[in-house]
C-alpha positions, 0 to 999 in steps of 0.5 A: 464595398464601392460608393460614388459620389458624384459633386454639384456645381461651384465644386474644384478638387478639392476646395475643403479637404475637411468637409471631403473627410467627414463626408466619406466618413459618414458614408462608411459609418452609416450608407455602407455600413448599414449595407452591410460592408466592412468600413475598413475595406471600402472605397470612395469615388469622388470625380471632381468634374467642376475643374473641366469647365472652361476658365472665363475669358476676361478672368471673372471681369464680369463680377466687378460691379463696384463703382457703378453710378446709382439708379437713384439718390446715393442718400436713399440707397446708403440710409437702407444699406445703413439700416440692414448693417445695423440690423444684421450687427445687433444679431451677430452680438449674440451671448458668445460661447453659448451659440450650441446651447442656443440650438440645443435648447430649441433642437439637441440635433440642430446642434449635433449638425452644427458640430459636424459641419464644423469640425477640424482636424487631421483625417484620423481626427476627423474620423473621431469627431464623425463618430462622436457626432454618428453617436449622438444622432443615434442617441438622439434619435432614440431618446426623441423618436427621431424628433416624433417626441420632441426636441431640445428642452422638452426632451433633454431636460439636462440641457437647462444644466449646461452653462455654456458650449465647452459645458455642453460638449462635455455633458452630451459626452457623459450622456453618451457613455451613460446611454451605451457603448453598443453596436452601430445604428444600422449594422449587427456589428460587436458592441466595438463597432463606434470604436471602429470608427475612432468613437473613443470615450470623452469629446474628441479634438476634433469637436473641441476645435469647433467651439474656437471656430464657432466663438471666434466667427459665429457673431462675424457669420450672423452679420455677413449673413444679414449683410448679404441682402446687399449682395454683389455677384461673386464668385461662387455663384458665377461658377454656379452658373457656369458650371450648369451651363459648361456642361451641356455645352460640353456634353451636346458639342461633342460625344466624348465630353470630358465630364462624361468621361471623367464620372463614367470612368470613376463609375466603371471602376467602381463597378469592376470593383463591386463585381470582382467583390460580389458587392452592391454599387452605391452612388450618392449624387448631390444637385448637379451631380444628379443630372449628370448620373442620370445622363450618363446611366440612361445614355451615355454608359446604359450598361452600368448598373447602380444597386442604390441610387441617392440624389439629394437637392438635385433638379433631375425631375425639373431637367426632364420637365424641360427635356434637356437630358440625351435620353429626354423623348419629347413625345412623352409628357405627363398627360394622364398620369404617365410617367418616364419609365424607371431605368432598367440599370438601376435597382433603387432610387431615392431622391431627398428634398429640403423643402427649404432648398430652392434648387431640390426638385420632386422625381417621383412625380415625373419617374416610375420607380424615384422614392421621393424622401423629405428632410430638413437638413435646418441649415441656413442654407438648405442646399449645401446642408445635405452630405455633411449632416449626421441625421441625414446619413443616419436616416438614408442609411435606415432606409437603404437597409430596409429595403435592400434588393 
């Protein structure tokens, strides 16, 4: 079964292969499994369109804001900066080796999300780590009724018995073994379904490597997070702005935009694969990827049929309100409850919004046929917390399985 992932702004091919491996393993374990695919025969297309945006003509010279004369006295500015850094350093001096324990006391699923987003190792080790996190998420969901009965120590009292992060991983592994070794959620596979993804007993090596990352970097990350209040322009932020403007500049200059061509070709290939194997076509688009997909399906490739479209943290609703799409009808506005008609070539559209994500917008308020679903990633930067969250994939898979058509 084919799935096409269209990334958002600020991505280049691929900057973080471990992130991509975890993301694709989660797709196979959850959404694709829920739709009845064989995990060993699935293919994930990922057109890396970011590299097609023009490079900066001055080599990022505009990022150099150091050495400027202050607007105000040096003494006042230095005192304010010192206060921020002091607070950040105090926050970063948390007890080492207990990052996961502290998170789990409030939410076990939060700790699982931290583990999954920090997995390291080879492709096989990453798949094993994802399977471990997926099974842990299913365990959490069943025991807590997806958080409805509470979370943390209130639901998992054994958390009070662990002393550090190493013990937490070992105890979580033991709890999973005692819980069940049955089929993966959202599937009707045999009891060895978890092992299909390498979910062997014990704590996988990829998860153990997380502890090294957390123990060496957690305090630094917190300190950097506080120091970000002293933010200077970064290449990452510049890429975010440049990718949005670069996409529209390309698209509106020529009908054969290289970005549209790349994404369109990936969709064509995946659609051909789906037709040849009588399988549904799934597209998942994050952030700016959702806007590109809407342009492709509504204007550039209207003949392509997508069975399930999932957008996460996207601006499709906002961009339609601003009439930025090639298919946008400027005469169609929201007066009298009118909405943009549903795309005839999309079977189902699920739009996921973390309400803590400043770049995520509603689609169902503007488009007929769109389903808006709220999901809290729990990530410090919510916009980047969707596609490597086991809980996100677990919930989307349940929705996909409920609404197959």
